[in-house]
C-alpha positions, 0 to 999 in steps of 0.5 A: 755404034759401040761408042753410042751404046757405051755413052748411053750406058754411061749416061744411064749409070750416072743418072741412076746414081744421081737420082732416085729411080722409079724402079719396081721391086716385087718378088717377081710374081705376076698373079693376074690370070693365074690358076692355083691348083692345091692339095690339102691335108689337115685336121677337122674339129667337130662342134656340137652337143657331144664332147669335141676334144677329138680330132680327125683328118681331112684331105682334098683339092682346091682351085683358085683363079686370080682375076686378070684385072685385079689379082687382089680378088680370086674365085675358087672352088674346093672339094674335101673328104674326111671325118668328124670325131666325137664321144657320143654318150648320154648326158643328163641334160639330154633327157629322154630324147637321147634314149629315144634316138639311141636305145641302149639295146640297139646302140651298145657300142663304145662312145667314140663315134665319127661322121663321114663328110664330103664338101664342095665349096664355091669361094671368093678370095681377097688376097692382101699381097698377091705379088709378094713372097708372103700373101695372107688372104681371106675367103668366104662362100657357100658349101654343100655338105654330104655327111653320114653318122657312121654307126647309124648309116653303116654299122649293124646294131644287132643281129636283126639289123634293127635301127631306131632313128630320130623321128625326122631322120631319113636314112641315107646321106644327108645334104646341107647347104651352109656358109663357109669362111676362113683365112690363110697364108701362102709362102712362095717357094718359087714362081710356080710353087707355094706352101700355105696354111688354111683355117676354115669354119663351116656354119652347118645349118642342121643339128644332125651332123652327129646323128642327134638333135636335142628336141623340144616336145610341145603340147602338140607333139611337134619335134624341133631341133635345137642348136645347129652343129658345126665344124672347122678345118686346119689344113696344110696346102701345097700349090702349083700355079698355071697360066702366067702372063708373059707381058703383063703391061703389054709394053713389048718387054716380057716380065722377065726382061723388066725384072732384069731392067728393074722396070715396073712390069705393071706399067708400060712407061715406068718413068712416065716420060712419054716413051714406053719401056720397050721404046726406051730400051730397044729403040732410043737407048734411053734409061727407062728409069729416068724421065730425062735420061740426058738431064737437059730439062726435057723428058725423053718423050718430049725430045723424041716426039715434040722437039725431035732432039736426041734424048741421050745428048744434053746438047743436041746441036752442040752449041753449049746450051742444053736442049731444055734451056733452048726450048724453055728459056731462050726460045732458040732452036735446039737443032741448030748451033746458030739459030739466027745465022749471025755467025755466033753460036747460041751459047756465045750470044747468051754469054755476050748478051746478044739476042740469039734469035736476032742476027743483028741485036743492036740494029746497026746493020752488022751481024752480031758475029762480025760486030765488036759492039753487038749490043750498041749501034755503031758504024761499019768503019768502026767494026760496029762500035760507036765513035770513041769506043772503047773508053779508057777505063775499059781498055785499061781493064783489058775489056776493049775490042783488042783484048779478049773477050772483045765485048763488054761482059759486066752488065748481065743478070741471072736468067734461069736455072739449068740442071746438069744431072746432079749439079744445078747452076745459075746461067746468065743473059745480058740485059743492058750495056754498061761500057764502064761501071756506073758509080752507085748502079747495081751491076750483076756479075755474069756467069757466077755459078755456085754448087746447088744450094751452096756458096761454093764458087765454080771455076766459071765464076772465078774466071769472070771475077778475076776480070772484075778484080783486075778492074778494081785494081786499076781503079783503087779509089773505087769501093764495091758492095757485093749484094746476094739475092735469092728467090722465094723458095725456102724460109726467110732465114734460109734465104738470108743465110744463103745470100749472105754466104754467096756474097761472102764467097765473092768478097773472099775471092776478090780479096784473094786476087789482091783487092783490099778487104776494106774496099769490099762489103758483102750483104745478103738480102735474101728474097727482099728485093726481087726484080721479077715475079716468083710465080714462074721458074723464069722469074725466080731464076732472074731473082737469084743473082749477085750484084756489085755496086761501085762507090767512090 
């Protein structure tokens, strides 16, 4: 069990290094369904007929509920208490209306005045970044204002308590319903604590906030108020948050666990592989940040639910082919090393060019595993080979049945692409039997692997090219033309350059093995000579190939 866990962890680490993971980096906030409780402390600014350079104070409480389905929206309520300050004094533009409302004998006090206010508001908030450390927001709603201009409603004016009011002014608290709008910003000190700044504008629908309205006296004696008063608030806000959801996406992992794993707490399947983050971490030991943990070309979900393979093993049955190759390209059983039961593993059959789903590829009655010539019908007395096999040329080159690899390996073509974590390699499958290279006929080299999008030969390719070089050394009269081909992915210029570089890499290796340079020509043809469609992955893979043409 420890070995398994260690292997899974190693796979996960390598996978994260090799691919760009789908991890989530929030400030670790989960505002959905949370309730903000805030204390406000700030200043007020009066706006009306009188001088408004004075400021006063306000305090209150605010509640904001982040909607569970969208934290960008929130419903809120606010209750504030404070004062508005202003200098109420006569201005010539007021005319007799001022003295009508404030006779000098009744209002001899100083010019500085204030109005006591209390406001309740119902608000809708729009949060711009509710899951980030810094969250700006806007809000709007409706407010109910209770106000008292104090020297009218509270202070005694003279010894008789005589008051002279504006004709439409009623004694007692005034109430006003009006629109409210504002903006603010929060900075989260921790998950449950934030500080902020909030600016609010009140569009009061009365001109009596300061106890004075500039009337217009008509011929009929009607008294009409002029412009409405208003005021604004700027407040500091200290907030505490309640009711945080523990598992927002419902995948079985708490938000805190997902933070440690770097998975997305708002998505139950971060890497979209068909397995929930919980299943990957707790049940199958796969990497929840990688759709294909083992890099075999199948998503973790497909391996578990469709093909029943091990999502942490690149090759579940250990036959040398990845699970993705077996399922997508060869049609073999990824749970059986030898799909057709002929004694050869599926990888051996692909390497040798036999059909991994047919026990007797050439139909001569001898299973491929016991057939020394499994691609050409032969006799049982000759171990599956035809009479006269092998030819002298192949025997001299070490390719006869008495010398490894015991089977012809020259006539093969590129079959498809296999992704092994960060390295993409071209693999091969035999398409025809060529017991001796035919002069002038293209021969595709088996297993010539290159680093992805590069012209660097891998060790697998060098081992095969060494056999080709040995045959060329045995036949000094033969010249060879190396042709590189690509699929249609990329520009013409890129494909020509890459195909030329790969052909040159093969040429250099053959020269290094002792083949005379003048006997080898390298030509890059890019995508000009496809042997299959470029509309499918399988077709494009067949078009990516290196060919040898032997000439005398």
